[in-house]
C-alpha positions in Angstrom: 73.2 127.3 159.5 71.9 127.8 156.0 72.2 125.3 153.2 71.7 126.3 149.6 71.9 124.5 146.4 74.2 126.5 144.0 74.9 125.6 140.3 74.4 121.9 141.1 76.6 122.3 144.2 75.6 121.4 147.8 76.8 124.7 149.4 76.6 125.2 153.1 76.5 128.8 154.4 77.2 129.2 158.0 76.7 132.1 160.3 80.0 132.4 162.3 78.2 133.7 165.4 76.4 130.4 165.6 79.3 128.0 165.1 82.8 127.3 166.5 85.4 127.6 163.7 88.1 124.9 163.5 91.6 125.9 163.0 91.4 124.4 159.5 88.4 126.8 158.7 90.5 129.7 159.7 93.6 128.5 157.9 91.4 128.2 154.7 90.2 131.8 155.0 93.8 133.0 155.7 95.1 131.1 152.6 92.4 132.5 150.5 93.0 136.1 151.5 96.7 135.9 150.7 96.1 134.1 147.4 97.7 136.4 144.7 94.4 136.4 142.7 92.4 137.5 145.7 95.0 140.2 146.6 94.9 141.4 142.9 91.4 142.8 143.6 91.8 143.7 147.3 91.6 147.5 147.4 93.2 147.4 151.0 96.1 145.1 150.0 98.6 147.9 150.4 97.2 149.3 153.6 97.3 148.3 157.2 93.8 146.7 156.9 95.3 144.0 154.7 95.9 140.5 156.2 99.6 139.7 156.6 101.0 137.9 153.6 102.7 135.5 156.1 100.4 132.6 156.5 101.1 132.0 160.2 100.5 135.7 161.0 97.4 135.7 158.8 95.9 132.7 160.5 96.6 134.4 164.0 94.9 137.5 162.8 91.9 135.8 161.4 91.5 133.7 164.6 91.4 136.9 166.6 89.1 138.6 164.1 86.6 135.7 164.1 86.6 135.5 167.9 85.8 139.2 168.2 83.3 139.0 165.4 81.3 136.2 167.2 80.4 138.6 170.0 80.2 141.9 168.1 76.6 142.8 167.0 78.3 145.3 164.6 80.0 142.5 162.7 78.3 139.7 160.7 80.3 137.0 159.1 79.3 134.0 156.9 81.4 131.1 155.6 80.6 129.2 152.4 81.6 125.5 152.6 81.6 123.0 149.8 82.4 119.4 150.7 83.3 120.6 154.1 85.9 123.0 153.0 85.7 126.8 153.2 85.6 128.2 149.7 84.5 131.7 150.5 83.4 134.2 153.2 81.4 137.4 153.7 81.7 140.1 156.3 79.4 142.9 156.9 80.5 145.7 159.3 78.0 148.2 160.8 79.2 151.8 160.2 79.3 154.3 163.1 77.0 157.1 163.8 75.3 158.7 162.0 75.2 155.7 159.7 74.5 152.9 162.2 71.8 151.5 159.9 74.4 150.9 157.2 76.6 147.8 156.7 79.7 147.7 154.6 80.0 144.4 152.7 83.2 142.6 151.9 83.4 139.2 150.2 86.0 136.7 149.1 85.5 133.5 147.1 88.6 131.3 146.5 89.8 131.7 142.9 89.3 127.9 142.3 85.6 128.2 143.2 84.7 131.5 141.4 82.1 131.6 138.6 79.8 129.1 140.3 77.4 131.4 142.0 78.9 131.1 145.5 79.5 134.9 145.9 75.9 135.6 144.9 74.7 133.0 147.4 76.8 134.5 150.1 75.4 138.0 149.4 71.8 136.7 149.4 72.4 135.0 152.8 74.1 138.1 154.1 71.2 140.3 153.0 68.8 138.0 154.9 70.9 138.0 158.0 71.5 141.7 158.0 67.7 142.4 157.5 67.1 140.2 160.6 69.8 142.0 162.6 68.2 145.4 161.9 70.4 146.8 159.1 68.4 149.1 156.7 71.0 149.5 153.9 74.0 147.5 152.7 76.9 148.9 150.6 79.5 147.3 148.4 82.5 149.4 147.2 84.6 147.7 144.6 86.9 148.5 141.8 84.8 149.5 138.7 86.7 147.1 136.7 86.0 144.2 139.0 83.3 142.7 136.7 82.8 139.6 138.7 82.0 141.4 141.9 79.7 143.8 140.1 77.8 140.9 138.6 77.5 139.1 141.9 76.1 142.3 143.6 73.7 142.9 140.7 72.4 139.3 140.9 71.9 139.6 144.6 69.8 142.7 144.2 72.2 145.5 144.8 72.0 148.5 142.6 74.7 150.7 141.1 74.5 154.1 142.8 77.6 155.6 141.1 81.1 155.5 139.9 83.7 157.5 141.8 86.4 158.5 139.3 89.9 158.0 140.2 88.9 157.4 143.9 91.4 154.7 144.8 95.1 154.6 144.5 95.5 151.0 143.7 99.0 149.5 143.2 100.3 153.0 142.3 97.5 153.8 139.8 94.4 155.9 140.3 91.3 153.7 139.7 87.6 154.2 139.6 85.5 152.5 142.2 81.8 151.5 142.0 79.3 151.9 144.9 76.5 149.5 145.0 73.7 149.4 147.6 70.6 147.7 148.6 67.8 149.0 150.9 66.5 146.4 153.3 
């Protein structure tokens, strides 16, 4: 368990592999992921990787995901809690050979708690945990127009490696994506 102060907030950042999640924690993650403002930026919202928009199905899917992630050395998950409530989460997935040293980072902060530094704190904690678990490089791929994600990545020490022009078909439009990385 990691506790950090964040913009005058008492933020707890918890390693999912070290705790048992309550059904309420899982519900908060599911609600966050199906929130329209979160889905607006989710590059996978229109794919089979997206959580179901049905809350009960999403809860079931996240329950299974977190149970598997607790035991999977290739998956790191952190939860951000404020006043006992989940307000964000981060996942790092270790890529397959020949890139087993690389982790793909995904992060979500509930829209009601954005712009408070929570995403940056989650990223910093994720970097620390990934380093301890033997990762050598972390990558974030985001829509180039997602200024909030890009700002959080930069504050946490990630560097822009490039913009891939028209790389994502997002809601029927070709959009640019930004690749950020940090070496550990």
